[in-house]
C-alpha positions in Angstrom: -29.1 29.5 54.8 -29.2 26.5 56.8 -30.1 23.9 54.0 -28.0 26.4 51.4 -25.1 25.4 53.3 -26.2 21.5 53.3 -26.5 21.4 49.4 -23.1 23.0 49.2 -21.7 20.5 51.5 -23.6 17.6 49.8 -21.8 19.2 46.1 -18.3 19.6 47.5 -18.2 15.9 48.9 -19.3 14.3 45.6 -16.3 12.9 44.0 -17.5 10.4 40.8 -19.6 10.3 38.1 -22.8 9.3 37.8 -24.0 6.7 35.4 -25.7 9.1 32.9 -22.7 11.0 32.8 -20.8 8.4 31.9 -23.2 6.8 29.1 -23.3 10.2 27.7 -19.2 10.5 27.5 -19.2 6.7 25.8 -21.6 7.0 23.6 -20.1 10.9 22.0 -16.8 8.6 21.8 -18.6 5.8 20.0 -20.1 8.3 17.5 -16.8 10.0 16.7 -15.4 6.5 16.3 -18.1 5.6 13.8 -17.2 8.6 11.2 -13.4 8.5 11.9 -12.2 5.1 11.9 -13.9 4.3 7.9 -11.8 7.6 7.3 -9.3 6.0 8.5 -9.2 3.0 6.5 -9.7 4.8 3.0 -6.4 6.7 4.2 -4.8 3.9 4.4 -6.0 2.1 1.0 -5.1 4.9 -0.8 -1.4 4.9 0.8 -1.3 1.5 -0.8 -2.3 2.6 -3.9 -0.3 5.4 -4.3 2.5 3.4 -3.5 1.7 0.6 -5.8 1.6 3.6 -8.4 5.1 4.9 -7.6 6.3 0.8 -7.5 5.0 -0.2 -11.9 4.5 3.7 -12.6 7.0 4.6 -15.8 9.6 6.4 -13.4 9.0 4.0 -10.4 10.6 1.5 -8.5 10.5 -1.3 -10.3 10.0 0.0 -13.8 13.4 1.8 -13.3 15.4 -1.5 -12.8 13.8 -3.5 -15.2 15.1 -0.6 -17.8 18.4 -0.5 -16.3 18.4 -4.4 -16.2 17.8 -4.1 -19.9 20.5 -1.3 -20.7 23.3 -3.7 -18.5 22.1 -7.1 -20.1 20.7 -6.3 -23.4 17.3 -7.6 -23.0 14.3 -7.2 -20.4 14.4 -10.0 -17.6 12.3 -13.3 -18.3 10.8 -12.6 -15.0 11.4 -10.1 -11.9 13.6 -12.5 -9.8 16.4 -11.9 -12.2 16.4 -8.6 -11.0 17.7 -9.4 -7.9 19.1 -13.1 -8.3 22.0 -13.5 -11.3 20.0 -15.2 -14.7 20.8 -18.6 -15.5 21.9 -17.7 -18.8 26.1 -17.1 -19.2 26.1 -14.2 -21.7 23.1 -12.5 -19.7 25.0 -13.2 -16.5 28.3 -11.9 -17.6 26.9 -8.3 -18.0 24.6 -8.7 -15.1 25.7 -5.7 -12.7 22.7 -7.0 -10.0 21.3 -6.8 -7.6 18.7 -4.8 -8.7 16.4 -5.0 -6.3 17.4 -6.3 -2.3 15.3 -8.6 -2.2 11.8 -10.4 -3.3 10.3 -8.4 -1.1 10.8 -5.8 -4.1 8.5 -7.3 -6.2 5.4 -7.9 -3.6 2.7 -5.1 -4.3 1.2 -3.4 -1.0 -1.3 -6.2 -0.4 1.3 -9.1 -0.1 1.2 -10.3 -3.6 3.8 -10.3 -6.2 3.4 -7.6 -8.6 3.0 -9.4 -12.4 5.3 -8.7 -15.2 5.3 -9.7 -19.0 7.4 -9.0 -21.7 7.2 -8.1 -24.2 4.4 -6.7 -23.1 0.3 -7.1 -24.4 -0.1 -3.5 -24.1 3.5 -1.8 -24.0 4.1 -4.1 -27.4 7.5 -2.5 -27.7 8.8 -2.5 -24.1 7.0 -4.4 -20.6 3.6 -4.6 -18.9 4.0 -4.4 -15.3 1.0 -4.0 -12.4 -0.6 -4.9 -9.3 -4.0 -6.8 -9.2 -5.0 -4.2 -6.7 -7.5 -4.5 -3.2 -9.4 -7.2 -4.5 -6.5 -9.4 -5.6 -8.3 -10.1 -8.8 -6.6 -9.8 -12.4 -8.7 -7.3 -14.7 -10.9 -5.6 -12.3 -11.2 -1.6 -12.3 -8.9 -1.9 -9.5 -5.7 -2.8 -11.4 -2.7 -0.8 -11.1 -1.0 -0.4 -14.2 1.9 0.8 -16.3 -0.2 1.6 -19.4 -3.2 3.6 -19.8 -6.3 2.2 -19.4 -9.2 2.6 -21.7 
């Protein structure tokens, strides 16, 4: 009986964690992080891709503003800059009802590069081509995000 009381008192007076317990918790946290961090990074990249698609698609923010510009001015813009700065051509400048985008920030993709624009388009010959180089930052890759159907 005396030995049992001694063990109880010793257990009750113990207030900290052993090194083994701390290492076990740290190991479990590291294991969880090893699975969670890559999944979160993929989600972030997927969100950027969706943002770029929302800008260049047929109903996308930039695409709509290019069409509004064309409707107002009677022609497509020569560069995306004309969506937020009045064009130099006096005839077009009189019809310009912009800015169609707030600033240059509106033509920057989620990876920090300017969206690419071409009129007349190579792929959309009757309209315009609008695209982002995508995550790899290089033109012509599988990850390019564009307003035309890829084959």
